[in-house]
C-alpha positions in Angstrom: -0.4 0.0 0.3 1.5 3.4 -1.3 0.2 6.8 0.0 -0.5 9.7 -2.7 -0.8 13.2 -2.6 -4.7 13.8 -2.4 -4.6 15.9 -5.7 -2.8 13.5 -7.6 -4.9 10.5 -6.4 -7.6 13.1 -7.4 -6.3 13.3 -11.4 -5.4 9.7 -11.6 -9.0 8.1 -10.3 -10.7 10.9 -12.5 -8.6 9.7 -15.6 -9.3 5.6 -14.7 -13.0 7.1 -14.0 -13.4 7.8 -18.0 -13.9 4.3 -18.2 -16.7 2.4 -17.1 -15.5 -0.8 -16.9 -12.9 1.0 -14.4 -15.6 1.3 -11.6 -14.2 -1.4 -9.1 -11.0 -0.5 -9.8 -11.4 3.4 -8.8 -13.4 2.7 -5.4 -10.8 0.1 -4.1 -8.0 2.5 -5.2 -10.0 5.8 -3.7 -8.9 6.6 -0.6 -11.6 6.0 1.9 -10.9 8.5 4.3 -11.3 10.9 1.2 -13.7 9.5 -0.6 -17.0 11.5 0.0 -19.6 13.7 -2.4 -17.3 15.7 -3.4 -14.5 13.4 -4.5 -13.0 15.2 -7.8 -13.2 11.6 -9.4 -17.1 10.8 -9.2 -18.8 13.2 -11.5 -16.5 11.3 -14.1 -17.5 7.9 -13.0 -21.0 8.2 -12.6 -20.7 10.1 -15.9 -19.1 6.8 -17.7 -21.4 4.8 -16.0 -24.5 6.5 -17.0 -23.0 6.9 -20.4 -22.9 3.2 -20.8 -26.3 3.3 -19.4 -25.2 1.2 -16.5 -27.4 3.6 -14.2 -28.0 0.7 -11.1 -24.1 0.6 -10.9 -23.8 4.4 -10.7 -26.6 5.1 -8.3 -25.1 2.7 -6.2 -21.6 4.2 -6.1 -23.6 8.0 -6.2 -25.4 6.6 -2.6 -22.5 4.3 -1.2 -19.7 7.6 -1.9 -22.0 10.5 -0.8 -23.1 8.0 2.5 -26.7 8.3 1.6 -29.0 5.3 1.9 -31.6 5.6 -0.2 -35.4 4.4 0.7 -36.5 2.2 -2.0 -40.0 2.8 -2.1 -39.1 7.0 -2.5 -38.5 7.2 -6.6 -37.7 11.3 -6.3 -34.6 11.6 -3.9 -35.2 14.6 -2.1 -38.3 15.8 -3.1 -38.4 18.5 -0.4 -35.4 20.1 -1.9 -33.8 20.4 1.3 -30.9 18.0 1.0 -28.2 19.7 -1.1 -24.7 17.7 0.1 -25.4 15.0 -2.4 -24.3 15.8 -5.8 -26.6 15.8 -8.8 -27.2 13.4 -11.1 -29.4 11.2 -8.6 -29.7 14.4 -6.9 -31.2 17.6 -8.4 -29.3 19.7 -10.3 -30.5 23.1 -10.3 -30.1 26.1 -12.8 -28.9 29.6 -12.5 -27.5 31.6 -15.8 -29.4 33.7 -18.5 -32.5 31.2 -18.9 -33.4 31.5 -15.2 -32.7 30.5 -11.6 -33.9 27.5 -9.3 -32.4 27.2 -5.9 -33.5 25.4 -3.0 -35.1 27.5 -0.4 -34.4 27.3 3.2 -36.5 24.7 5.0 -37.3 23.0 1.9 -38.7 23.7 -1.5 -37.9 25.6 -5.0 -37.8 29.1 -5.6 -37.7 29.5 -9.1 -37.3 32.2 -11.5 -38.0 32.0 -15.0 -36.6 35.1 -16.8 -39.2 33.6 -20.4 -36.6 34.5 -22.7 -35.4 30.9 -23.7 -36.5 27.4 -23.3 -34.2 25.0 -21.0 -34.1 23.3 -17.9 -33.9 24.5 -14.6 -34.2 21.6 -12.0 -33.3 17.8 -13.6 -32.7 14.8 -11.4 -32.2 11.4 -13.1 -34.8 8.6 -11.7 -34.3 5.1 -12.5 -38.5 3.5 -12.3 -39.5 0.7 -13.7 -41.7 0.1 -16.4 -45.4 1.2 -15.0 -47.9 3.7 -14.1 -47.2 6.6 -11.8 -49.0 9.5 -10.7 -46.6 13.2 -9.7 -48.4 15.2 -7.5 -46.7 18.6 -6.8 -47.5 22.0 -5.1 -46.6 25.5 -6.0 -47.1 28.4 -5.0 -46.8 32.3 -5.6 -46.7 30.6 -9.2 -47.9 33.8 -11.8 -46.6 32.5 -14.9 -47.2 28.4 -13.9 -48.2 27.8 -17.4 -44.7 28.9 -19.0 -42.9 26.0 -17.1 -43.2 22.4 -17.2 -42.6 18.8 -16.0 -41.2 16.9 -18.4 -39.9 13.1 -18.2 -37.6 11.8 -20.6 -36.2 8.2 -21.0 -32.4 8.8 -20.5 -32.0 5.0 -22.5 -33.1 6.7 -25.6 -33.5 10.3 -25.6 -36.8 10.0 -25.9 -39.5 12.4 -24.4 -42.4 10.7 -21.6 -44.8 12.8 -21.2 -44.7 16.5 -20.7 -46.8 18.3 -19.0 -47.1 22.5 -17.2 -47.0 23.1 -14.1 -49.9 24.9 -13.7 -52.1 21.4 -14.8 -49.2 19.3 -12.6 -50.8 21.3 -9.9 -54.9 21.6 -10.3 -55.1 17.7 -11.5 -51.3 15.8 -10.5 -49.7 14.4 -14.0 -50.4 10.3 -14.6 -47.7 9.2 -16.6 -46.2 5.6 -17.8 -43.1 4.1 -17.9 -42.8 1.5 -21.0 -40.2 -1.6 -21.0 -38.0 -0.1 -23.9 -36.8 2.3 -21.5 -35.8 -0.1 -19.1 -32.1 -0.5 -19.4 -28.7 -1.4 -17.3 -26.6 -3.7 -16.3 
């Protein structure tokens, strides 16, 4: 066993993490005392696993390295928008750009400002959903232009839209959608 400087270790592990087949090697070589949600190599490893459609393995590594014990009954991680220490893609990725602003509110909730000049994503999360029928129930307050905001669900494996619904309709009646078996993949 040898010791390395943290920066050198992070650079070497980041290079290895670019190959999804090296996932177990990266985990075995990483220093357990420094392995956490902020590990520089973690985004590279997750990206390579996701590009290779190894979604369950990516989520398992994300949870282990981030110190998360996900509740298998919760299909969306952090639906209250209250946990910011775990990184995307299995936690919320929030945008602050020329498109608008999405940020967690103190005490939970999502604060969104949409400038209305261009289309794009303000908040996203990668979900692993079994094939089946679902219903999303959401709440919104102070949403003067809720019809300008949408919930979109896209199959990561095929990049094919599954469903889309304006926020105001989702708040009024909930959102029913179906994930087809064609969207399910992973090793």
